[in-house]
C-alpha positions in Angstrom: -14.4 -12.3 -3.2 -11.5 -10.0 -2.6 -9.3 -11.0 0.4 -9.5 -8.5 3.2 -12.0 -6.3 1.3 -13.5 -5.3 4.7 -10.1 -4.1 6.0 -9.2 -0.5 5.3 -6.1 -0.3 3.3 -4.0 2.8 3.1 -3.2 3.7 -0.6 0.5 3.0 -1.4 1.0 6.5 -2.9 -0.5 8.2 0.2 1.7 6.2 2.5 4.8 7.0 0.5 4.2 10.7 0.4 3.3 10.8 4.1 6.5 8.9 4.8 8.4 11.4 2.6 6.9 14.3 4.5 7.9 12.9 7.8 11.4 12.1 6.5 11.7 15.7 5.3 10.6 17.1 8.7 13.1 14.9 10.5 15.9 15.5 8.0 15.5 19.3 8.2 15.7 19.4 11.9 18.4 16.8 12.1 20.6 18.7 9.6 20.5 21.8 11.8 21.0 19.7 14.9 24.2 18.1 13.8 25.6 21.3 12.4 24.6 23.7 15.1 24.2 21.4 18.1 21.4 21.3 20.7 20.4 24.3 22.8 19.5 27.9 22.2 21.3 28.2 18.9 19.3 25.4 17.4 16.0 26.9 18.7 16.9 30.3 17.3 17.8 28.9 13.9 14.6 27.0 13.6 12.5 30.1 14.6 14.3 32.6 12.6 15.9 32.8 9.1 12.6 32.2 7.3 11.5 29.3 9.6 8.5 31.1 11.0 6.1 28.6 9.3 8.1 25.5 10.3 6.5 25.0 13.7 3.0 24.6 12.2 4.3 22.6 9.2 6.2 20.3 11.6 3.1 19.6 13.6 1.1 18.9 10.4 3.7 16.5 9.1 3.9 14.8 12.4 0.1 14.4 12.6 -0.1 13.0 9.1 2.8 10.5 9.8 1.2 9.4 13.1 -2.2 8.9 11.4 -0.6 6.8 8.6 1.4 4.8 11.2 -1.7 4.1 13.3 -3.7 3.1 10.2 -0.9 0.6 9.2 -0.8 -0.8 12.7 -4.6 -1.3 12.8 -4.5 -3.0 9.3 -1.7 -5.4 10.3 -3.5 -6.3 13.6 -6.7 -7.0 11.7 -4.9 -9.2 9.2 -3.3 -11.1 12.0 -6.7 -11.6 13.6 -8.2 -12.8 10.4 -5.3 -15.2 9.8 -5.7 -16.6 13.3 -9.5 -17.1 12.8 -8.7 -19.1 9.6 -6.0 -21.1 11.3 -3.5 -19.8 8.9 0.2 -19.9 9.9 2.1 -16.7 9.4 5.3 -17.8 7.7 8.2 -15.6 6.7 8.5 -15.4 2.9 11.2 -13.7 0.8 12.6 -10.6 2.3 11.8 -7.4 0.5 14.7 -5.2 -0.4 14.3 -1.5 0.7 16.8 -0.2 -1.9 14.2 1.0 -4.4 12.1 2.6 -1.7 15.2 4.3 -0.2 16.3 5.7 -3.6 12.8 7.2 -4.2 12.6 8.7 -0.7 16.2 10.0 -0.8 15.4 11.8 -4.2 12.1 13.3 -3.0 13.4 14.4 0.4 16.6 15.9 -1.2 14.6 17.9 -3.7 12.2 19.0 -1.0 15.0 20.2 1.2 16.6 22.0 -1.7 13.4 23.8 -2.7 12.6 24.6 1.0 16.0 26.2 1.7 16.1 28.1 -1.5 12.6 29.6 -0.9 13.5 30.5 2.7 16.8 32.2 1.6 15.0 34.0 -1.2 12.4 35.4 1.2 14.8 36.2 4.0 18.0 37.2 2.4 16.8 38.0 -1.2 19.1 35.4 -2.7 19.0 31.6 -3.2 21.9 29.2 -2.7 20.8 26.9 -5.5 22.5 23.5 -5.3 24.6 24.9 -2.5 21.7 24.0 -0.1 22.8 20.4 -0.6 26.4 20.5 -1.8 27.7 23.8 -0.5 29.6 24.7 2.7 26.5 26.1 4.4 25.0 22.6 4.7 27.9 20.2 4.4 26.1 17.3 6.2 22.7 17.7 4.4 23.0 14.7 2.1 24.5 12.3 4.7 21.7 13.1 7.1 19.0 12.8 4.5 20.5 9.5 3.4 20.4 8.2 7.0 16.9 9.4 7.8 15.4 8.1 4.5 17.3 4.8 4.9 15.7 4.2 8.3 12.3 5.2 6.9 12.7 2.8 3.9 13.6 -0.1 6.2 10.4 0.5 8.4 8.2 0.9 5.3 9.6 -2.2 3.6 9.3 -4.3 6.8 5.6 -3.3 7.3 4.8 -3.9 3.6 6.5 -7.3 3.7 4.4 -8.4 6.7 1.2 -7.2 5.0 2.0 -9.2 1.9 2.8 -12.3 3.9 -0.4 -12.1 5.9 -2.5 -11.6 2.7 -0.8 -14.6 1.1 -1.5 -17.0 4.1 -5.1 -15.7 4.4 -5.7 -16.3 0.6 -4.2 -19.8 0.9 -6.4 -20.6 3.9 -9.5 -19.4 2.1 -8.6 -21.4 -1.0 -8.1 -24.5 1.1 -11.4 -24.0 3.0 -13.6 -23.3 0.0 -11.9 -25.9 -2.1 -12.5 -28.6 0.5 -16.2 -27.4 0.8 -16.7 -27.7 -2.9 -15.2 -31.2 -2.9 -17.8 -32.2 -0.2 -20.8 -31.2 -2.3 -23.0 -34.1 -3.5 -22.5 -35.0 -7.2 -25.4 -34.2 -9.4 -27.3 -37.1 -11.0 -25.8 -38.3 -14.3 -28.8 -40.3 -15.6 -31.4 -38.3 -17.5 -34.9 -39.8 -17.8 -36.5 -39.4 -21.2 -40.1 -40.5 -21.8 -40.2 -43.4 -24.2 -42.6 -43.3 -27.2 -44.8 -46.3 -27.8 -44.4 -48.4 -31.0 -48.0 -47.6 -31.9 -47.4 -43.9 -31.7 -44.2 -44.2 -33.7 -46.1 -46.2 -36.5 -48.9 -43.6 -36.6 -46.4 -40.7 -36.7 -44.6 -42.2 -39.6 -47.6 -42.9 -41.8 -49.2 -40.4 -44.2 -52.8 -39.4 -43.5 -55.6 -41.4 -45.2 -56.2 -40.7 -48.9 -59.8 -39.7 -48.4 -58.8 -37.2 -45.7 -56.1 -35.7 -47.9 -58.6 -35.2 -50.8 -61.2 -33.5 -48.6 -58.6 -31.2 -47.2 
């Protein structure tokens, strides 16, 4: 029996790409915010210069991220409830390190922002800045902002994943203890096997050849 088979689990790849999409959405707007500042200039920049689509795209990414977050919260709540029903103690295990998740998120979001800005510039200004979208003077704070946003996202994702693994471990241990104890309480099967004994007379008859007269007539 799989532990937690009845609990809906969000695929890891789906959670990662949803997190990357939300991080791209937040990074994009944060880059313009720190470089332009809040107010009308920021609003104009996000509505013009090829950003006509960004309002709908932002809503879509925010909806996906919210759905994944709600799904993860429901799963952790159900795992905690299952652990409580089994009398399992939620103990803190080894802490997960978010470095690998952060590096992946940072790479994906950086490439996403690079492609996004090059496409927007190509459609609006008929030229593409290339790597200048990340390293040029037009977006000098792009990489630091992306690093910060993806770092926070990696910390949240790693913390949620660590809690999930810990809950699954304690549930599995509780189930092993419960079913192992139940198996030990089962009555032992009988070890003696009764076999019908053959009488000495039957053995003597079975070991003799048939009478000579019977053998000749046959």
